[in-house]
C-alpha positions as CSV (number, residue, x, y, z in Angstrom):
1,M,58.1,-46.5,1.1
2,W,56.5,-49.8,-0.1
3,D,57.3,-52.2,2.2
4,N,55.8,-50.0,5.1
5,P,52.1,-51.2,5.3
6,R,51.2,-48.5,8.1
7,L,52.5,-45.7,5.9
8,L,50.5,-47.2,2.9
9,N,47.4,-47.3,5.0
10,L,47.9,-43.9,5.8
11,I,48.2,-42.6,2.2
12,A,45.2,-44.6,1.7
13,G,42.9,-42.8,3.8
14,A,44.2,-39.3,2.8
15,L,43.9,-40.1,-1.1
16,V,40.2,-41.7,0.4
17,G,39.5,-38.7,2.2
18,V,40.3,-36.6,-0.3
19,A,38.1,-38.3,-3.2
20,A,35.6,-38.0,-0.5
21,L,35.7,-33.9,-0.3
22,A,35.9,-33.9,-4.1
23,F,33.1,-36.0,-4.6
24,G,31.1,-34.4,-1.6
25,T,31.8,-30.8,-2.8
26,A,30.7,-31.8,-6.3
27,A,27.6,-33.2,-4.8
28,L,27.2,-30.0,-3.2
29,A,27.4,-27.6,-6.7
30,M,25.2,-29.5,-8.3
31,L,22.5,-29.1,-5.5
32,L,22.8,-25.7,-5.2
33,R,22.4,-25.4,-8.9
34,S,19.8,-27.9,-9.2
35,E,16.3,-26.7,-10.8
36,L,14.9,-29.7,-8.0
37,F,13.8,-28.0,-4.9
38,P,12.1,-24.6,-6.0
39,V,11.3,-21.8,-3.0
40,R,7.6,-22.0,-4.0
41,E,6.8,-19.6,-1.2
42,I,7.7,-16.0,1.0
43,V,5.5,-15.8,4.4
44,V,5.7,-13.4,6.2
45,V,4.4,-14.1,10.0
46,S,4.2,-10.5,11.5
47,P,1.5,-8.0,11.1
48,L,2.4,-4.9,9.0
49,K,1.5,-1.6,8.9
50,N,3.3,0.7,6.4
51,T,4.9,-2.1,4.3
52,S,2.7,-3.8,1.4
53,R,3.0,-7.4,0.3
54,E,3.5,-6.1,-3.1
55,E,6.4,-3.8,-2.3
56,I,8.1,-6.6,-0.3
57,A,7.0,-8.9,-3.3
58,A,9.0,-6.0,-5.4
59,A,12.3,-6.3,-3.0
60,V,13.0,-10.1,-3.0
61,R,15.0,-11.5,-5.6
62,I,15.1,-15.0,-5.3
63,E,18.5,-17.1,-7.1
64,G,18.4,-20.6,-6.8
65,N,16.5,-23.1,-5.8
66,F,15.8,-23.8,-1.4
67,F,19.1,-24.5,-0.7
68,A,21.2,-22.2,-2.6
69,V,18.6,-19.2,-1.5
70,S,21.5,-16.9,1.1
71,S,19.0,-16.4,4.3
72,S,21.3,-13.3,5.3
73,E,21.1,-11.8,1.7
74,L,17.4,-12.3,1.7
75,R,17.3,-10.5,5.2
76,A,19.2,-7.7,3.7
77,Q,16.8,-7.3,1.0
78,L,14.1,-6.6,2.7
79,E,16.0,-4.2,5.3
80,K,16.5,-1.8,2.6
81,L,12.7,-1.3,2.0
82,P,12.2,2.3,3.7
83,W,9.4,0.9,6.5
84,V,11.5,-2.2,8.0
85,R,14.3,-2.0,10.8
86,S,14.9,-5.5,11.0
87,A,13.8,-8.2,9.7
88,S,14.4,-12.2,10.0
89,V,14.0,-15.2,7.5
90,R,13.5,-18.7,8.6
91,R,13.7,-21.7,6.5
92,V,11.3,-24.1,6.1
93,W,11.3,-27.4,4.5
94,P,10.7,-28.0,2.1
95,D,10.3,-24.4,0.2
96,R,9.4,-22.1,1.8
97,F,11.1,-19.2,4.2
98,E,9.4,-17.2,6.7
99,V,10.0,-13.5,7.3
100,A,9.0,-11.8,10.7
101,I,9.4,-8.3,10.2
102,E,9.7,-5.2,12.7
103,E,8.7,-2.0,11.1
104,H,10.1,1.2,12.7
105,V,7.0,3.4,14.3
106,A,6.8,7.0,13.5
107,L,7.9,9.5,16.3
108,A,8.2,12.9,14.3
109,R,9.5,14.6,11.1
110,W,13.4,15.2,10.2
111,G,13.4,17.7,7.4
112,D,11.8,17.6,4.5
113,D,12.2,14.0,3.7
114,A,13.0,11.6,7.1
115,L,11.5,10.7,10.3
116,V,12.5,9.2,13.7
117,D,11.0,6.9,15.2
118,T,10.4,5.9,18.9
119,L,13.5,4.5,19.6
120,G,15.3,7.6,18.0
121,E,16.9,6.2,14.8
122,K,16.3,8.3,12.0
123,F,14.9,6.5,8.9
124,F,14.1,7.7,4.5
125,A,10.4,7.0,4.5
126,R,6.9,9.0,4.0
127,T,3.7,9.4,6.1
128,S,0.4,11.0,6.2
129,E,0.3,10.8,9.7
130,A,0.0,14.3,11.4
131,L,4.3,14.4,13.9
132,P,5.7,16.9,15.4
133,L,8.7,18.0,13.7
134,F,12.1,17.5,15.2
135,A,15.4,20.0,14.5
136,G,19.1,19.5,15.6
137,P,22.6,19.0,14.9
138,P,23.4,15.3,13.2
139,G,22.9,12.5,15.6
140,S,21.1,14.4,18.1
141,E,17.7,12.5,16.9
142,R,18.1,9.7,20.0
143,E,18.3,12.5,22.5
144,L,15.4,15.0,20.8
145,A,13.4,11.7,21.2
146,R,13.7,11.4,24.9
147,R,13.8,14.5,25.5
148,Y,10.4,15.0,23.4
149,A,9.1,12.0,25.6
150,S,9.7,13.9,29.0
151,F,9.1,17.7,27.9
152,S,5.4,15.9,26.3
153,A,4.9,14.3,29.9
154,I,5.5,17.6,31.9
155,L,3.6,19.8,29.7
156,A,0.4,17.2,29.3
157,P,-2.0,19.5,32.3
158,L,-1.5,22.2,29.2
159,G,-3.4,20.1,27.1
160,A,-2.0,21.6,23.5
161,P,0.5,18.9,21.9
162,I,3.9,19.7,20.9
163,E,4.3,20.6,17.3
164,R,7.9,21.0,17.2
165,V,11.3,20.7,19.1
166,V,14.5,22.5,18.3
167,L,17.9,21.3,19.6
168,S,20.4,24.3,18.4
169,P,24.0,24.3,17.3
170,R,24.7,25.3,21.0
171,L,22.5,22.9,22.1
172,A,19.7,24.8,23.5
173,W,16.3,23.8,23.9
174,Q,13.2,25.3,22.3
175,L,9.5,24.2,21.9
176,R,6.6,25.2,20.1
177,L,2.7,24.0,21.0
178,Q,0.0,23.2,18.9
179,D,-2.0,25.8,20.0
180,G,1.0,28.6,19.0
181,L,2.8,29.0,21.9
182,S,6.7,28.8,21.6
183,I,8.4,28.0,24.6
184,V,12.6,29.2,25.0
185,L,13.9,26.6,27.3
186,G,17.8,26.9,27.1
187,R,21.2,25.1,27.7
188,D,21.0,21.9,29.8
189,A,18.3,19.5,29.3
190,D,18.1,18.8,32.8
191,A,17.7,21.8,33.9
192,A,15.2,22.7,31.1
193,Q,13.1,20.4,32.7
194,A,12.8,21.6,36.4
195,R,12.1,25.0,34.6
196,L,9.7,24.0,32.2
197,R,7.9,21.9,35.7
198,R,7.6,25.1,36.7
199,F,6.2,26.9,34.5
200,V,3.2,24.7,34.0
201,D,3.1,24.1,38.1
202,A,2.3,28.5,37.6
203,Y,0.7,28.7,34.8
204,D,-3.4,27.8,36.0
205,A,-2.5,31.3,38.7
206,T,-0.9,33.3,36.3
207,L,-1.2,32.7,32.2
208,K,-4.5,30.8,32.3
209,P,-6.8,33.9,33.3
210,L,-5.2,36.3,30.9
211,I,-7.4,37.5,28.3
212,R,-4.9,37.7,25.6
213,R,-3.8,35.4,24.2
214,H,0.5,34.7,25.4
215,E,2.7,33.7,22.2
216,Y,6.5,33.7,24.0
217,V,7.7,32.3,27.4
218,D,11.2,32.5,28.2
219,L,12.2,30.0,30.9
220,R,15.9,30.6,31.1
221,Y,15.7,32.7,34.3
222,P,16.6,30.9,37.7
223,N,13.3,32.6,39.3
224,G,11.1,33.3,36.9
225,F,10.2,33.7,32.9
226,A,10.0,36.3,30.4
227,L,6.5,36.6,28.2
228,R,5.6,37.9,25.2
229,I,1.7,38.4,24.6
230,R,0.1,38.5,21.0
231,E,-0.5,41.8,19.7
232,A,-4.4,43.1,19.8
233,K,-6.0,43.4,15.6
234,S,-7.0,46.8,15.8
């Protein structure tokens, strides 16, 4: 072996490579543990509506210097905040991280402690904003959000916004408007939308002229609807 120059060169090269790798690893470890290059600033570059700067400061835990802080860990910390739907983090030399946050946009309430956003995603947060109530089987949030938009557009001529959308365990739809009117639509959302359009088209000629206020409409009939009128007070 010792009289084989080629083999000796290969061994020497391998030893140099191992030494360089060990040196690089040690240098990197020292750099990550060093008190040099501290993170001095976290800058939020996106507008915020429901997440305060104080909440962000309380949620973020900086452990290590500029090189040691994990961008993915920082992002995960931010995404635990109630109103944060997603966050992106960018490292900016020499001592700053820039954070862009996408917040949920609340569309409706779900039960007592949750909200549904405009994308149909459920999240746990609180708001004083007046919002409609959704109720349905677990996992139906996206479908309720989609149908709520369609039902609202159809009902717009009546001038009474939707107060509640209910999807029963048997997948039957029911609406309640802010003026107190309950509308039973039945199953098959596409057919229900068609029946709702016919109801709105007929509303001015049939129900609007009534003196006594109607409170319940059943649209589960192929060629008409059933109506219950509020009892007159004596």
